[in-house]
C-alpha positions in Angstrom: 116.9 103.7 109.0 113.8 103.4 110.6 114.8 105.2 113.7 116.5 108.2 111.5 113.1 108.5 109.7 111.5 109.0 113.0 113.8 111.8 114.0 113.3 113.5 110.6 109.5 113.1 111.2 109.8 114.4 114.8 111.8 117.9 114.7 114.1 118.0 111.7 111.5 118.4 108.8 110.2 121.5 111.0 113.5 123.2 110.7 113.4 122.4 107.0 110.3 124.1 106.4 111.5 127.3 108.5 114.5 127.5 106.3 112.8 127.5 103.0 110.3 130.3 104.5 113.4 132.4 105.3 114.8 131.5 101.8 111.4 132.5 100.2 111.4 136.0 102.2 114.7 136.8 100.7 113.6 136.0 97.2 110.6 138.0 97.8 112.5 141.2 99.1 115.4 140.6 96.4 112.8 140.6 93.5 110.2 143.0 94.9 110.6 145.4 92.2 110.5 143.2 89.3 108.1 140.6 90.3 104.4 140.8 89.5 101.6 140.8 91.9 100.4 137.2 91.6 104.1 136.0 92.2 104.2 137.9 95.1 101.0 136.6 96.4 102.0 133.0 95.8 105.6 133.6 97.3 103.9 135.4 100.5 101.7 132.2 100.7 105.1 130.0 100.9 106.3 132.4 103.5 102.7 132.2 105.4 102.5 128.5 105.7 105.4 127.7 107.7 104.3 130.8 109.9 101.0 128.6 110.2 102.9 125.5 110.5 105.1 127.0 113.5 101.8 127.9 115.5 100.5 124.4 114.8 103.4 122.5 115.7 106.2 124.4 117.6 104.2 127.1 119.8 101.8 126.6 121.2 101.4 123.3 119.2 98.7 120.7 119.5 96.8 121.3 116.2 97.3 117.7 115.5 95.5 116.5 118.6 92.5 118.9 117.8 92.5 117.5 114.4 92.6 114.0 115.2 89.7 114.2 117.8 87.8 116.1 114.9 88.4 112.8 112.7 86.8 110.8 115.6 90.2 109.2 116.7 90.0 107.1 119.7 93.7 107.6 120.2 94.5 111.2 119.3 98.1 111.3 119.5 98.3 108.3 117.4 96.2 108.6 114.2 95.4 109.8 111.8 97.5 112.5 111.9 101.1 111.4 113.3 104.5 112.7 112.9 105.2 111.0 109.4 101.8 112.3 107.7 102.5 116.0 109.5 105.8 116.3 107.6 104.2 114.6 104.6 101.3 117.1 104.5 103.3 120.1 105.7 106.5 120.1 103.8 104.8 118.6 100.9 102.5 121.7 100.8 105.3 123.9 101.1 107.4 122.5 98.3 104.2 122.8 96.1 103.9 126.3 96.9 107.4 127.1 96.1 107.1 125.2 92.4 103.9 127.5 92.1 105.7 130.5 92.7 108.6 130.0 90.5 106.4 128.6 87.6 103.6 131.0 88.0 104.0 132.4 84.6 102.4 129.3 83.4 99.5 129.2 85.5 99.1 132.8 86.8 95.1 132.8 87.6 95.4 129.4 88.8 98.0 130.0 91.3 96.0 133.2 92.7 93.1 131.0 92.9 95.0 128.5 95.0 96.0 131.4 97.2 92.4 132.3 97.6 91.3 129.0 98.5 94.1 128.1 100.7 93.4 130.8 103.1 89.5 130.2 103.1 90.0 126.5 103.5 92.4 126.8 106.5 90.6 129.5 108.3 87.3 127.5 107.9 88.8 124.8 109.4 90.5 125.8 112.1 87.5 128.0 113.2 85.3 125.0 113.0 87.8 122.8 115.0 88.2 125.5 117.6 84.4 125.7 118.2 84.8 122.0 118.6 87.3 122.1 121.3 85.7 125.1 123.0 82.7 123.0 123.6 84.9 120.2 124.4 86.9 121.8 127.1 84.7 124.8 128.3 84.0 122.9 131.6 87.6 122.6 132.1 88.5 126.2 131.8 88.6 126.9 128.1 87.2 130.2 127.5 87.9 130.9 123.9 87.6 129.4 120.4 91.5 129.6 120.1 93.1 126.3 118.6 96.8 126.4 117.2 96.7 127.7 113.7 93.6 130.1 114.3 95.6 133.4 114.9 98.0 132.9 111.7 94.7 131.9 109.5 92.8 134.9 110.5 95.5 137.3 110.7 97.5 136.2 107.9 96.0 133.9 105.7 92.7 135.5 105.3 94.1 139.0 104.3 96.3 137.2 102.1 92.9 135.5 100.4 91.4 138.8 100.0 94.4 140.4 98.1 93.9 137.2 95.8 90.1 137.7 95.7 90.8 141.7 94.6 93.4 140.5 92.1 91.2 137.9 90.3 88.3 140.7 90.4 90.6 142.9 88.7 91.9 140.8 85.6 90.2 138.8 83.1 90.2 135.3 84.1 88.6 131.9 82.8 86.6 129.7 84.3 89.0 126.9 83.0 91.7 129.0 85.3 89.6 129.0 88.5 88.9 125.2 88.2 92.8 124.7 87.6 93.7 126.8 90.8 90.7 124.7 92.6 92.3 121.5 91.2 95.7 122.3 92.9 94.1 123.0 96.2 92.0 119.7 95.8 95.1 117.9 94.9 97.1 119.1 98.2 94.1 118.2 100.1 93.8 114.6 98.7 97.2 113.5 98.1 99.0 115.3 100.7 96.3 115.0 103.6 93.4 112.5 103.0 95.6 109.8 101.5 98.2 109.8 104.2 95.4 110.0 106.8 93.9 106.9 104.9 96.7 104.8 105.6 97.4 106.1 109.1 94.0 105.2 110.0 94.6 101.4 108.8 98.2 101.2 110.4 97.9 103.2 113.6 101.6 103.2 113.9 102.8 104.2 117.5 105.8 104.7 116.2 105.1 108.0 114.8 102.7 108.9 117.4 103.1 112.6 119.1 104.4 112.9 122.5 102.2 115.5 124.0 98.9 117.4 123.6 100.6 120.8 123.1 98.2 123.8 123.9 95.6 121.1 125.1 97.6 119.8 127.6 96.3 121.8 130.4 92.9 121.1 129.4 92.7 117.7 128.9 94.2 116.9 132.0 92.7 119.2 134.3 89.1 118.2 136.2 85.9 119.5 135.1 84.9 122.7 136.7 
């Protein structure tokens, strides 16, 4: 069972997330004429997140390596982000976004607030990490601040956040609703990222270690110029 779970945390869960993105895209198309804008925004985020995951983990991949260096890891392929925490974080977030989409009538303004802060949070994190990696590898030929996840952050998630901001500006929303959306965002960050990371930093399991550095392989293994 341990080996089966390890295989699930390798690539299988990614295919599940990509399937969920296709499913949500179909739901968006089929219901475009009857869904309210708030539900459309939440659904688009549920489609955009797997696209973001693809850039981070499939092509060019290597976000985990960059992220672990940002956490000060001495073994950036091992902890705190590993294949297990990666699955928990990303698949868990996608499930939360799907549940929000289909229950949006109960938490409409809070859901749109989540869309706003999700895009902002991802973009700030990826931009900061990209700058860090540029400083780390500019002597090894790195010429940009690009890191896996930056393109989908700036080209998809930020425009989606701006659409959410426009919606919030046009509707009467309460501070409680805004706090509710921020609460969901923080819940994802704490329960699906920070807590699994805390466990991983204590265990440092090589069973779930990543096998390569993805996009950063060419820089990490090249001599100083």
